[in-house]
C-alpha positions in Angstrom: -83.3 83.4 40.3 -86.7 83.7 42.3 -88.3 81.9 39.1 -85.3 79.2 39.0 -86.3 78.6 42.9 -90.2 79.0 42.6 -89.9 75.7 40.0 -87.8 73.8 41.8 -89.9 74.1 44.9 -93.1 73.1 42.7 -91.3 70.3 41.3 -90.4 68.9 44.7 -94.1 69.1 46.4 -95.2 67.4 42.8 -92.6 64.5 43.8 -94.0 64.1 47.2 -97.6 64.2 46.2 -97.4 61.2 44.0 -97.0 58.0 46.7 -100.2 57.1 48.0 -100.6 53.8 46.1 -100.0 50.3 47.6 -96.0 49.1 47.0 -95.4 45.4 46.1 -92.1 44.0 46.8 -90.4 41.6 44.1 -87.2 39.6 45.0 -85.2 36.4 44.4 -82.0 35.1 42.6 -80.6 34.9 39.6 -78.4 31.8 38.1 -77.2 30.4 34.8 -78.2 27.1 33.8 -75.1 25.4 35.5 -76.4 26.6 38.7 -73.9 29.5 39.2 -75.1 32.4 40.9 -74.9 35.7 38.6 -74.5 39.1 39.5 -74.9 42.4 37.7 -77.8 41.4 36.2 -80.5 44.1 35.3 -84.0 43.1 36.6 -87.0 45.3 35.9 -90.4 45.8 35.7 -91.1 46.3 31.7 -92.3 49.4 30.3 -91.6 51.2 34.0 -88.3 52.4 35.7 -88.8 50.2 38.7 -86.1 47.7 38.8 -82.7 46.5 40.6 -79.5 44.9 39.7 -78.2 41.6 41.3 -75.7 41.4 43.9 -72.5 39.1 43.8 -74.8 36.0 45.1 -77.5 36.5 42.5 -79.8 38.2 44.8 -82.4 41.4 44.3 -85.5 43.0 46.0 -86.8 46.1 44.7 -90.4 47.7 45.4 -93.0 48.8 42.9 -96.1 51.0 42.8 -97.1 49.1 39.3 -100.3 46.5 39.9 -101.7 43.5 37.9 -100.3 41.5 35.5 -96.9 42.5 34.4 -93.7 41.3 32.6 -90.4 41.1 34.4 -87.3 41.3 32.3 -83.7 39.9 33.3 -80.8 41.2 30.8 -77.0 41.0 31.2 -74.2 41.0 28.5 -73.2 37.4 27.9 -76.5 36.2 28.5 -80.2 35.8 26.5 -82.6 38.1 27.1 -85.4 36.8 29.9 -89.0 37.5 30.2 -91.6 36.2 32.9 -95.2 37.0 33.3 -96.0 38.1 37.0 -99.0 38.9 38.8 -98.7 41.8 41.3 -100.9 41.3 44.1 -100.5 40.5 48.1 -97.4 41.6 49.5 -94.1 40.0 48.5 -93.2 38.0 45.2 -90.4 35.6 45.2 -88.7 34.2 42.1 -85.9 32.2 41.0 -84.5 32.9 37.6 -82.5 31.1 35.2 -80.6 32.7 32.5 -78.7 30.9 29.7 -75.4 32.1 28.2 -75.4 33.8 24.9 -74.1 31.7 22.0 -70.2 32.3 21.2 -70.7 35.9 19.7 -70.8 37.6 22.9 -67.7 35.6 24.2 -65.7 36.5 21.1 -63.1 39.4 21.0 -64.2 42.5 19.8 -62.3 44.8 17.5 -62.6 48.2 19.4 -59.5 50.5 18.8 -60.4 54.5 18.2 -64.3 53.4 18.3 -67.1 54.0 21.0 -69.8 51.8 20.3 -73.3 51.6 21.5 -75.8 49.1 19.9 -77.6 45.9 19.9 -75.0 43.8 18.2 -71.7 44.4 20.2 -73.2 45.0 23.9 -69.4 44.4 25.4 -68.5 47.5 23.5 -71.5 49.6 24.4 -70.7 53.1 26.1 -73.4 55.6 25.3 -77.2 55.0 23.9 -80.0 57.4 23.4 -81.1 57.7 26.9 -77.6 58.3 28.2 -77.0 61.1 25.4 -80.1 62.6 26.8 -79.4 62.3 30.5 -76.0 63.9 30.1 -76.6 67.3 31.5 -73.9 69.1 29.5 -75.1 67.6 26.3 -78.6 69.6 26.2 -80.2 66.8 24.0 -77.8 67.2 21.3 -75.8 64.0 20.0 -72.5 65.8 19.6 -73.0 67.3 23.2 -72.7 63.7 24.3 -69.9 62.8 22.2 -67.8 65.8 23.6 -67.8 63.9 27.0 -65.7 61.1 25.4 -62.2 61.3 25.3 -60.8 62.9 21.7 -63.3 65.3 21.6 -62.5 68.9 22.0 -64.7 71.6 24.2 -65.2 73.9 21.2 -67.9 76.5 22.0 -67.5 79.2 19.1 -68.3 76.5 16.1 -70.3 73.7 15.9 -69.1 70.3 14.8 -66.7 67.5 16.3 -63.1 68.5 16.6 -61.4 65.2 17.3 -57.5 64.5 17.9 -56.1 67.7 16.5 -58.5 67.6 13.4 -60.9 70.4 12.3 -64.7 69.6 12.2 -64.8 69.2 8.3 -62.6 66.0 9.4 -65.3 64.3 11.1 -68.2 63.0 9.2 -71.8 61.7 10.1 -73.3 58.9 8.4 -77.1 57.5 9.0 -78.0 53.8 8.1 -74.8 54.0 6.0 -75.3 57.0 3.8 -73.2 60.5 4.4 -75.1 63.2 6.1 -74.3 66.8 4.6 -75.5 69.6 6.8 -76.0 67.3 9.7 -75.5 70.9 12.0 -78.0 74.1 11.7 -76.2 76.6 9.4 -73.2 78.2 10.9 -73.6 81.7 13.0 -70.6 84.1 13.4 -68.9 82.7 16.7 -72.1 80.7 18.1 -71.9 76.7 17.9 -75.2 75.4 16.2 -76.6 72.3 17.3 -77.2 69.1 15.4 -80.6 68.8 13.5 -81.7 64.9 14.7 -83.1 63.9 17.6 -81.2 61.2 19.7 -84.1 59.0 19.9 -84.1 58.2 15.8 -81.3 56.3 16.5 -81.2 52.9 18.1 -77.1 52.3 17.7 -74.1 54.8 18.0 -70.7 54.4 16.9 -68.3 57.2 17.6 -65.0 56.1 16.0 -61.9 58.6 17.0 -59.9 56.8 14.3 -58.9 53.7 12.5 -62.7 53.5 11.3 -64.1 50.7 9.0 -63.2 50.6 4.9 -66.8 51.1 4.5 -66.7 54.7 5.5 -64.6 57.3 3.6 -63.9 61.1 3.1 -63.3 61.9 7.2 -59.4 62.1 7.9 -60.2 62.1 11.6 -63.3 60.7 12.9 -66.7 59.1 11.7 -70.2 59.4 13.7 -72.0 56.5 12.6 -75.5 56.4 13.5 -78.3 53.3 12.9 -82.2 54.3 13.0 -84.9 52.3 14.9 -86.5 49.9 13.7 -90.7 49.4 14.3 -91.8 50.9 17.4 -93.3 48.9 20.4 -96.9 50.0 19.9 -99.1 52.6 18.5 -98.2 56.0 20.6 -98.6 59.5 20.3 -96.5 62.5 22.2 -97.5 66.1 23.1 -94.9 68.8 24.6 -95.0 72.2 26.0 -91.8 74.2 26.9 -90.8 78.0 27.6 -89.6 77.8 24.2 -92.2 75.9 22.1 -94.5 73.5 21.1 -94.4 70.0 19.6 -96.2 66.8 19.1 -96.0 63.6 17.2 -97.8 60.3 16.3 -96.6 56.6 15.6 -99.1 53.8 14.1 -98.1 50.7 14.6 -100.0 47.9 12.4 -102.1 45.5 13.4 -99.9 42.6 12.5 -96.6 44.5 13.9 -95.0 44.3 10.2 -95.2 48.0 9.4 -95.4 51.6 10.9 -95.8 55.2 9.7 -95.4 58.3 12.0 -94.9 61.8 11.9 -93.7 64.9 14.2 -93.9 68.2 14.2 -92.2 71.1 16.5 -92.6 75.0 16.8 -89.6 76.6 18.8 -89.5 80.5 19.4 -86.8 81.6 21.6 -88.8 85.2 22.8 -89.4 83.9 26.1 -85.9 82.6 26.6 -84.2 85.6 25.9 -86.5 87.9 27.8 -85.3 85.9 30.8 -81.9 85.7 29.8 -80.0 88.3 28.7 -78.0 87.5 25.1 -74.8 89.4 24.3 -76.3 89.7 20.5 -79.4 92.3 20.2 -81.7 90.0 18.5 -84.2 92.2 16.3 -85.4 89.0 14.5 -85.7 86.3 17.2 -84.6 82.8 16.3 -88.0 80.9 15.1 -87.7 76.9 14.1 -90.2 75.1 11.9 -89.3 71.0 12.4 -91.4 68.2 10.8 -90.5 64.7 10.2 -92.3 61.6 8.8 -91.1 57.9 8.9 -92.3 54.6 7.7 -91.1 51.1 8.2 -91.8 48.0 6.6 -91.0 44.3 7.3 -90.2 42.8 3.9 -89.5 39.5 5.3 -88.8 37.9 8.7 -85.1 39.0 8.2 -85.6 42.2 5.8 -86.6 45.7 6.3 -87.3 49.0 4.6 -87.0 52.2 6.7 -87.9 55.5 5.5 -86.9 58.6 7.2 -87.7 62.1 6.1 -87.0 65.8 8.0 -87.8 69.2 7.5 -86.6 72.7 8.5 -87.1 76.3 8.1 -85.4 78.7 10.4 -84.6 82.6 10.6 -82.8 85.0 13.0 -81.2 88.3 12.8 -79.0 90.2 15.2 -76.8 93.4 15.7 -73.4 93.4 17.6 -71.2 96.3 18.5 -68.8 96.8 15.6 -65.4 96.4 16.7 -64.1 98.1 13.5 -65.7 101.5 14.1 -67.4 102.8 17.4 -71.1 104.0 17.2 -72.0 101.4 14.4 -73.2 98.1 14.5 -72.6 94.8 12.8 -75.8 93.1 11.0 -76.3 89.4 10.7 -79.4 87.9 9.1 -80.1 84.4 8.3 -82.7 82.1 6.5 -82.3 78.7 6.1 -84.5 75.9 4.4 -83.3 71.9 4.9 -84.8 69.1 3.8 -83.1 65.4 4.1 -84.5 62.4 3.0 -83.0 58.8 3.7 -84.2 55.3 2.6 -82.4 52.0 4.0 -82.8 48.4 3.1 -81.7 45.5 4.4 -82.1 41.8 3.8 -80.7 38.2 4.8 -80.1 36.2 1.1 -80.3 32.8 1.8 -78.1 31.3 5.0 -74.7 33.0 4.8 -75.3 36.4 2.8 -76.8 39.7 4.0 -77.4 42.9 1.6 -77.7 46.4 3.2 -78.0 49.7 1.1 -79.2 53.1 1.3 -79.9 56.5 -0.4 -79.9 59.8 1.1 -80.6 63.3 -0.3 -80.4 67.0 1.1 -81.1 70.2 -0.1 -80.0 73.1 1.9 -80.8 77.0 1.1 -79.2 79.7 2.9 -79.9 83.3 2.7 -77.3 85.2 4.4 -77.1 89.3 4.5 -74.4 91.0 6.2 -74.1 94.8 6.9 -73.1 98.0 8.8 -75.6 100.1 10.7 -75.5 103.5 12.6 -77.3 104.5 15.8 -80.8 104.9 13.9 -80.5 101.6 12.7 -80.0 102.7 9.0 -77.7 100.8 6.3 -74.4 102.6 5.7 -71.5 101.6 3.8 -68.4 103.3 5.0 -65.2 104.0 2.8 -62.5 101.0 4.0 -65.2 98.9 5.5 -67.4 98.1 1.9 -66.8 94.4 2.7 -69.2 94.5 5.7 -72.3 94.7 3.3 -72.5 91.8 1.5 -75.2 88.8 0.5 -74.6 85.0 0.1 -77.4 83.0 -1.2 -76.3 79.3 -1.1 -78.4 76.5 -3.0 -76.7 73.1 -2.5 -78.0 69.4 -3.3 -76.4 66.3 -2.0 -76.9 62.9 -2.8 -75.8 59.3 -1.4 -75.9 55.5 -2.3 -74.4 52.7 -0.8 -74.8 49.0 -1.2 -72.8 46.4 0.8 -72.9 42.7 0.4 -71.8 40.7 3.5 -70.9 37.0 3.5 -70.3 34.7 6.8 -67.5 32.3 6.6 -66.8 29.7 9.2 -67.6 30.9 12.8 -68.0 34.3 13.0 -65.2 35.0 10.3 -67.2 37.2 7.5 -66.5 39.5 4.4 -68.1 42.6 3.1 -67.8 44.4 -0.1 -69.4 47.0 -1.8 -69.6 50.4 -3.5 -70.6 54.2 -2.6 -71.6 56.8 -5.1 -71.4 60.5 -3.7 -72.8 63.8 -5.6 -72.5 67.3 -4.6 -73.4 70.3 -5.8 -72.9 73.5 -4.4 -74.0 76.9 -6.1 -73.2 79.9 -3.9 -73.6 83.6 -5.2 -71.5 86.3 -3.6 -72.7 89.9 -4.1 -71.0 92.6 -2.3 -71.4 96.3 -1.4 -71.4 97.3 -5.2 -74.0 95.1 -6.5 -71.1 92.8 -8.3 -71.8 88.9 -7.9 -69.6 86.1 -7.9 -71.3 83.1 -8.8 -69.7 79.5 -8.3 -70.9 75.9 -9.2 -68.7 73.3 -7.7 -69.5 70.0 -8.6 -68.4 66.7 -7.2 -68.6 63.2 -7.9 -66.8 60.5 -5.7 -67.3 56.9 -6.7 -65.9 54.1 -4.4 -65.4 50.5 -3.9 -64.4 48.8 -0.5 -63.7 45.3 0.6 -62.9 44.2 4.3 -63.1 40.9 6.1 -63.2 39.7 9.9 -61.0 37.1 10.5 -61.6 35.2 13.8 -58.9 32.7 14.4 -60.1 31.7 17.9 -62.5 33.5 20.2 -59.5 35.3 21.4 -57.6 36.6 18.5 -59.5 38.6 15.6 -58.5 40.9 12.7 -60.3 43.2 10.4 -58.4 44.0 6.9 -60.1 46.4 4.6 -59.3 48.8 1.8 -61.1 51.6 0.1 -60.7 52.8 -3.6 -62.0 56.4 -4.7 -62.3 58.6 -7.4 -62.8 62.2 -7.6 -64.1 63.6 -10.8 -63.5 67.4 -9.1 -59.8 66.5 -8.7 -59.6 64.0 -11.4 -57.4 61.6 -9.1 -57.8 58.2 -7.3 -56.9 57.5 -4.0 -56.0 53.9 -2.3 -56.7 53.4 1.1 -55.7 50.3 3.2 -56.8 49.8 6.9 -56.1 47.1 9.4 -57.5 46.3 12.7 -56.2 43.6 15.3 -57.6 42.6 18.6 -56.4 40.0 21.4 -58.2 39.0 24.2 -56.5 39.5 27.6 -58.4 37.3 30.1 -62.0 37.1 30.7 -62.9 40.9 30.6 -60.4 42.6 28.9 -58.7 43.1 25.3 -55.9 44.8 23.5 -56.3 46.1 19.9 -53.7 47.7 17.6 -55.1 49.7 14.3 -53.5 51.0 11.5 -55.5 53.1 8.4 -54.9 55.5 5.7 -57.9 58.4 5.5 -58.6 60.4 2.3 -60.3 63.8 1.9 -61.7 66.5 -0.8 -60.7 69.9 -0.1 -63.0 71.8 2.1 -65.4 73.3 -0.5 -65.2 76.7 0.9 -61.8 77.3 -0.2 -63.2 76.1 -3.8 -62.5 76.7 -6.6 -58.9 76.5 -6.1 -56.3 79.1 -7.9 -54.3 75.9 -8.6 -54.6 72.2 -9.2 -55.3 70.6 -5.8 -55.6 67.0 -4.7 -56.6 64.7 -1.9 -55.7 65.4 2.0 -54.2 62.3 3.9 -54.0 61.4 7.4 -52.0 57.9 8.4 -53.4 56.8 12.1 -52.1 54.6 14.3 -53.6 53.3 17.5 -53.1 51.1 20.3 -55.8 50.5 23.1 -56.6 48.4 25.9 -59.9 48.1 26.9 -61.8 46.0 30.0 -65.5 45.7 29.8 -68.4 44.1 32.2 -71.8 44.5 32.5 -71.3 47.7 34.7 -67.6 48.9 34.4 -66.0 50.2 31.4 -62.5 51.0 31.2 -60.4 52.0 28.4 -56.9 53.5 27.7 -55.9 54.5 24.1 -52.6 55.9 22.7 -52.6 57.5 19.0 -50.4 59.2 16.8 -51.7 60.9 13.4 -49.5 62.0 10.6 -51.1 64.5 8.1 -49.9 65.5 4.3 -51.1 67.5 1.8 -53.2 69.5 3.4 -54.8 72.6 2.1 -52.7 76.0 2.0 -54.8 79.3 1.2 -54.1 82.5 -0.1 -56.0 86.0 0.1 -54.8 87.9 -2.7 -57.9 87.0 -5.1 -60.0 88.7 -2.5 -61.2 85.6 -0.9 -59.6 82.9 1.1 -58.8 80.3 -1.9 -56.9 76.9 -1.8 -53.4 77.6 -3.8 -51.5 74.1 -3.0 -51.1 70.9 -1.1 -48.1 72.0 0.8 -49.3 71.8 4.2 -48.8 69.1 6.8 -48.8 68.1 10.3 -49.2 65.8 13.1 -51.2 64.8 16.3 -50.5 62.4 19.2 -51.5 61.6 22.5 -53.5 59.3 25.1 -57.0 59.0 26.3 -58.6 57.3 29.1 -62.3 56.6 29.9 -63.6 54.9 33.0 -67.7 54.3 33.5 -68.9 52.5 36.7 -72.4 51.7 37.4 -71.2 49.3 40.3 -69.5 51.0 43.1 -72.3 53.0 44.3 -76.2 51.6 44.2 -77.9 53.4 41.6 -75.6 55.9 40.9 -73.8 55.7 36.9 -70.9 57.9 36.3 -68.1 58.2 33.8 -64.5 60.1 33.6 -62.8 61.0 30.3 -59.4 62.6 29.8 -57.6 63.3 26.9 -53.6 64.7 26.4 -53.0 66.2 22.9 -50.1 67.3 21.3 -50.6 68.4 18.0 -49.5 71.2 15.3 -50.2 71.8 11.8 -49.2 74.0 8.9 -52.1 74.3 6.8 -54.1 77.3 5.4 -52.5 80.7 6.2 -50.4 79.7 9.1 -46.8 81.0 8.6 -45.5 77.5 9.6 -46.7 74.6 12.0 -48.4 75.7 15.1 -50.9 74.2 17.5 -54.5 75.1 15.8 -56.8 77.2 17.7 -59.3 74.4 18.1 -57.2 72.0 20.1 -56.4 72.1 23.6 -54.0 70.0 25.3 -55.6 68.7 28.1 -59.6 67.9 28.2 -61.3 66.3 30.7 -65.3 65.4 31.7 -67.0 64.2 34.7 -70.9 62.9 34.4 -72.8 61.8 37.0 -76.3 60.1 37.1 -78.6 59.5 39.8 -82.0 57.9 39.3 -83.9 57.8 42.3 -86.8 54.8 41.8 -89.1 55.6 44.7 -89.2 59.2 43.4 -89.3 58.3 39.7 -86.9 61.3 39.4 -83.1 61.3 37.7 -80.7 63.8 38.8 -77.9 64.5 36.4 -74.7 66.7 36.6 -71.6 67.4 34.2 -68.4 69.0 34.9 -66.4 69.7 31.4 -62.5 71.1 31.3 -60.6 72.3 28.8 -56.9 74.0 29.1 -56.5 77.1 27.3 -56.8 76.4 23.8 -54.3 79.3 21.7 -55.6 82.0 19.8 -53.7 83.8 16.5 -54.2 87.0 14.8 -52.3 86.2 11.4 -51.6 89.0 8.6 -50.1 89.1 5.0 -47.5 91.7 5.1 -47.3 91.5 1.3 -44.7 88.9 0.9 -45.2 86.2 3.8 -47.9 85.4 6.4 -47.0 86.8 10.1 -48.4 86.8 13.7 -49.9 90.2 15.0 -50.7 88.8 18.2 -51.2 85.2 19.8 -51.8 83.7 23.0 -53.4 81.1 25.2 -57.1 81.9 26.4 -58.4 80.9 29.7 -59.3 77.4 31.0 -62.8 76.4 30.2 -64.7 75.2 32.9 -68.4 74.2 32.7 -70.8 72.5 35.2 -74.3 71.5 34.1 -77.2 70.0 36.1 -80.5 68.8 34.9 -83.5 66.7 36.8 -86.4 64.9 35.3 -89.2 63.8 37.2 -91.0 60.8 35.5 -94.5 59.7 37.1 -96.9 57.5 35.5 -100.7 57.9 35.0 -102.3 54.7 34.3 -105.6 54.7 32.4 -107.8 51.7 31.7 -105.9 50.2 28.0 -103.2 52.2 28.1 -100.6 54.5 30.1 -100.2 58.2 29.7 -96.5 59.0 30.5 -95.3 63.1 31.8 -92.0 64.1 32.5 -91.0 67.3 34.0 -87.8 68.6 32.8 -85.6 71.3 34.5 -82.2 71.7 32.9 -79.6 74.4 33.9 -76.3 74.8 32.1 -73.4 76.7 33.4 -74.8 76.6 37.1 -72.3 79.0 38.5 -72.1 81.7 35.8 -68.7 80.7 35.6 -66.8 83.3 32.5 -66.0 81.4 29.5 -63.8 82.8 26.4 -63.7 80.6 23.4 -61.1 83.2 21.6 -60.8 86.4 20.1 -62.1 88.6 17.1 -59.9 91.1 15.7 -60.7 94.5 14.2 -59.8 94.9 10.2 -56.7 96.6 11.2 -55.9 94.2 13.6 -55.5 97.0 16.6 -58.4 95.7 18.5 -59.5 92.9 20.0 -62.3 91.2 21.7 -63.1 88.2 23.3 -65.7 85.6 22.2 -68.0 84.5 24.9 -71.3 82.4 24.9 -74.5 83.8 24.2 -75.3 84.1 27.8 -73.6 83.0 31.0 -76.2 80.7 31.8 -79.5 78.9 30.7 -82.4 77.4 32.5 -84.8 75.3 30.6 -88.4 74.0 32.0 -90.5 71.8 30.0 -93.2 69.0 30.3 -94.0 66.6 28.0 -96.7 63.8 27.6 -96.6 60.5 25.6 -99.7 58.1 25.2 -99.8 54.8 24.6 -96.0 53.6 25.4 -93.3 54.7 27.6 -91.4 57.5 25.4 -90.6 59.6 28.1 -87.0 59.6 27.6 -87.9 61.2 24.2 -88.8 64.1 25.5 -86.0 64.8 27.8 -84.3 65.3 24.3 -86.3 68.6 23.7 -83.8 70.2 26.0 -82.9 72.7 23.7 -80.5 75.6 23.9 -79.4 77.8 21.1 
């Protein structure tokens, strides 16, 4: 605790020492081209955090420490971006700003049923952008961590992934620039949730669909996380990071003609110091170490076209021991080595006046070497009778390839039609070796060819529909599926709208249960969604009700020595409602959002004896996220509170004729309060600026005891709680950016393993 107080005290001294230079006051009034005063307009000095928001009469006023020639930016939903050069000298600058309304697109209804979107194209539906993600205290700089504060997502801490509306994590798929991403998360570790691999700041757009998503995407029964990578950087820049868990740096070079760029970064993460400061539940004999590198290039092929490449490499390893629940005096051992390579190449271009072409290919290669075993107190490997299964080796290699091409043609007004095709290839090659050296090798290849088409129909600015369908063929299953989808939207008043959506969604069986003992087919989910949303530049409110019906879920059996798929006789449903409220208006310079979800779900799948509430689904989840950025101090204060009602737990066993419960119950309610602080001063140089950010983050600040579930001994007679690796975690880091203000990128390095 002394270290925590010392760090905070040092940071406060740094803040108080930074205000010696002169201030300038910028004030004025904002009107539209009809002379109406405009409230809620964001006014900011470009590439700084100095600014204000106009009041209801269009007036604004703020102070800045910047000097010389600067650019003032005014922006608001529904209006064209405005920039004006100003010269900061003297005491007060008075401005009269006129902004013009955007064209019809921003006035038209937007189909949003089941979808949270943050992008440049549909500001009216924007919810979370990259800076929102990395300044959400409980997210710890993780894309999916931030998504868990939105309604529909569950607070599952013992396994990675997004669990949405009663679906498993495997029922949510992630796409980057339109193509499917495999191994989006680090390799699974027993009872520990792994992070997603990618930084939020390589993306400019985020779409989190909790249901009813576009026909352009498939093979996900519950949800789709759709990410769009950034285009050209603003200027050449470099970055450097130093923290208690590692070092990192990167460089981005923008061509003089601003038509192309290239860049790279490298990060080394070593949790040795962190684990010494915060005792872990596991006894690590090989501390987690990560080497991560990426590279990119972007080329403008024309005024309307761009070619983008992003490549990623990661190598990591770890090893730990835990007291064995099966036999006293012995320890279970787990070792992991992982190498992951990912490439993504995307191209988009306008063809003529009304056509647009989007395409992309991605490739993933993943290698896992996993070893399990049992050791005595002298740390010698042993094999005990009845527990031979604890000694195993899993060497897994996998190749994944995805390609997609989409053609879009504008029709009258905002109406459009788009169609295309997708090819998805996967080759999983696991080799499982048991205690006596016997090997089981599998080679699971899959080729999925898809065709899709959908149209946006705008009857008026107030009424719109999206009609689509998707056709897929699986070589593994040797079957076709046909999935129609429809969404409707109606504008209610100036700022509100109502939406309805229906769709059918198919998915292959999870590869971990293949090869199957019998012939299996696709699983299916039917989505029904009704939503009302009201959005302004400063306030978002939405309420959504849903019903989801599951068909042909996989049932499994252990009689062959491993859990394998045996049929598609499973079924289930999920229903509930969700509320989201975000407010940046009521309290000056304060941003907060509240989300709540109610979920009633049951399913009969895998080895469930009958339809029950799955262990990853809670009836009630809620989040409160609060952010306060103090302009004068250049400091952001961020708080998060996450809640989940108790989830069920089960111990299911096979008595020789059927599956039964040996034990079941509810885990305690989940509570988590997290806090982060970001101090962001700027150091001016003659030709550029060096930006620094100091980051302090503290998860579960009250040390609340959290239980994620229970694990059982092999005989089922003993159980122990699955808990976080440590009660709390504090992160401290300093980050530098040279050439452009990219300090928000640094906040993303707020890692927790």
